[in-house]
C-alpha positions as CSV (number, residue, x, y, z in Angstrom):
1,M,-78.3,25.6,-9.2
2,A,-75.3,23.1,-8.6
3,E,-72.2,24.6,-7.3
4,K,-69.1,22.6,-7.1
5,K,-67.0,24.4,-4.8
6,P,-68.5,25.2,-1.3
7,Q,-69.1,28.8,-0.8
8,T,-67.0,30.4,2.0
9,L,-66.0,34.1,3.3
10,T,-63.1,34.1,0.8
11,N,-65.1,32.9,-2.4
12,H,-68.4,34.5,-1.8
13,T,-68.1,37.3,-4.3
14,R,-69.9,36.3,-7.2
15,W,-68.4,37.0,-10.9
16,D,-70.2,36.8,-14.1
17,P,-67.5,36.5,-16.8
18,P,-69.4,37.9,-19.8
19,Y,-70.3,41.0,-17.9
20,H,-67.4,41.5,-15.7
21,F,-64.5,40.3,-18.1
22,Y,-65.9,41.0,-21.6
23,V,-68.9,43.9,-21.3
24,V,-67.2,46.3,-18.8
25,P,-63.9,46.2,-20.2
26,I,-65.2,46.8,-23.8
27,F,-67.2,49.8,-22.7
28,G,-64.2,51.0,-20.7
29,L,-62.0,50.5,-23.6
30,A,-64.3,52.2,-25.9
31,L,-64.3,55.4,-23.5
32,I,-60.5,55.3,-23.7
33,L,-60.5,55.1,-27.5
34,T,-63.1,58.0,-27.7
35,L,-60.8,60.4,-25.5
36,I,-57.8,59.2,-27.6
37,H,-59.7,60.0,-30.6
38,F,-61.0,63.5,-29.2
39,F,-57.2,64.6,-28.1
40,A,-55.9,63.4,-31.3
41,H,-58.4,65.8,-33.3
42,I,-58.4,68.8,-30.8
43,T,-55.4,70.4,-32.5
44,H,-56.4,70.1,-35.9
45,G,-59.6,69.3,-38.0
46,D,-62.8,71.3,-38.5
47,L,-65.5,71.8,-36.2
48,R,-67.6,68.6,-37.5
49,D,-64.3,66.4,-36.2
50,H,-64.6,68.1,-33.0
51,I,-68.6,67.4,-32.5
52,H,-67.9,63.9,-33.9
53,A,-65.4,63.4,-31.1
54,V,-67.4,65.1,-28.4
55,G,-70.5,63.0,-29.5
56,L,-68.5,59.7,-29.3
57,I,-67.2,60.6,-25.9
58,L,-70.9,61.4,-24.6
59,L,-72.1,58.1,-25.9
60,A,-69.4,56.1,-24.5
61,V,-70.2,57.8,-21.1
62,A,-73.7,57.0,-21.5
63,F,-73.1,53.4,-22.3
64,L,-70.9,53.3,-19.1
65,I,-73.6,54.8,-17.0
66,W,-76.4,52.6,-18.4
67,L,-74.0,49.5,-17.9
68,V,-73.4,50.5,-14.1
69,K,-76.8,51.7,-13.4
70,T,-78.6,48.2,-14.5
71,R,-76.2,46.5,-12.6
72,F,-76.9,48.4,-9.4
73,Y,-80.8,48.1,-9.9
74,A,-80.6,44.5,-10.2
75,L,-78.3,44.2,-6.8
76,K,-80.6,46.8,-5.1
77,V,-83.7,44.6,-6.1
78,Q,-82.1,41.5,-4.9
79,D,-81.0,43.3,-1.6
80,R,-84.7,44.3,-1.0
81,V,-85.6,40.4,-1.6
82,I,-83.0,39.4,0.6
83,R,-84.0,41.6,3.4
84,L,-87.6,40.7,3.2
85,E,-86.2,37.0,3.4
86,E,-84.0,37.5,6.4
87,R,-86.5,39.2,8.3
88,L,-89.0,36.5,7.8
89,R,-86.1,33.9,8.6
90,L,-85.0,35.9,11.8
91,T,-88.7,36.0,12.9
92,Q,-88.9,32.2,13.1
93,L,-85.5,31.5,14.5
94,L,-85.0,34.3,17.0
95,P,-86.2,34.4,20.5
96,D,-89.2,37.1,21.4
97,A,-86.5,39.6,23.2
98,L,-84.6,39.9,19.9
99,R,-87.6,39.4,17.4
100,S,-88.7,42.9,18.3
101,R,-85.3,44.3,17.5
102,I,-85.2,43.0,13.9
103,P,-86.2,46.6,12.5
104,E,-82.9,47.9,14.1
105,L,-80.9,45.8,11.5
106,T,-79.6,47.7,8.8
107,E,-80.1,46.5,5.2
108,G,-76.4,45.6,4.9
109,Q,-76.4,43.6,8.0
110,L,-79.4,41.5,6.9
111,V,-77.9,40.9,3.8
112,A,-74.7,39.5,5.4
113,L,-76.7,37.7,8.0
114,R,-78.1,35.5,5.3
115,F,-74.9,33.7,5.3
116,A,-75.2,32.4,8.9
117,S,-76.5,29.0,9.8
118,D,-79.7,28.9,11.5
119,A,-78.0,27.6,14.5
120,E,-75.6,30.7,15.1
121,I,-78.3,33.4,14.1
122,P,-79.6,34.3,17.5
123,K,-76.1,34.9,18.9
124,L,-75.0,36.5,16.0
125,V,-78.1,39.1,15.7
126,E,-77.5,39.8,19.4
127,R,-74.0,40.7,19.0
128,T,-74.9,42.4,15.7
129,L,-77.2,44.6,17.6
130,K,-75.0,45.1,20.7
131,E,-71.7,46.1,18.6
132,N,-73.3,47.5,15.9
133,L,-71.0,45.0,13.6
134,S,-70.5,45.8,9.8
135,S,-71.6,43.5,7.1
136,A,-67.7,42.4,6.7
137,D,-67.7,42.0,10.6
138,I,-70.8,39.9,10.4
139,K,-69.2,37.7,7.6
140,K,-65.9,37.3,9.5
141,A,-67.8,36.1,12.5
142,I,-69.8,33.4,10.8
143,Q,-68.8,30.0,12.0
144,T,-71.0,27.7,9.4
145,W,-71.1,29.2,6.3
146,R,-75.0,29.0,4.9
147,P,-74.3,29.7,0.9
148,D,-76.2,31.8,-1.2
149,Y,-75.6,30.8,-5.0
150,W,-78.4,32.9,-6.4
151,R,-76.8,36.2,-6.0
152,V,-77.1,38.3,-9.2
């Protein structure tokens, strides 16, 4: 996958325009419109109008939950794959003393370490274990960024 712009800490967040700037806003707008519809009919109208309005709200909320959950399912699966890849990579790059401590790294730390170059991994892993660095701190500490253009 060819990317024109080098990936760094400041631009590594992945945005999918059709998802983030079309689908999510449309579902959010649908929820807002169903709430407006509900409150417009709450003071007048018959029972069918109320049932219809509540049904639209439930449908809009269900679609939003479905949208968010499917996104998180994909991210969680990718995090698991990254975790496995990084454990394998660390097994190859770390000295024996650190290799035995790989299980101490959290999923978030492993996911963040994927951006570190092979040369800086040993010192960064040692520092992460010693200081219990967060994923944000790990990313900030990286000197030579190793891009991940395949993130969902």
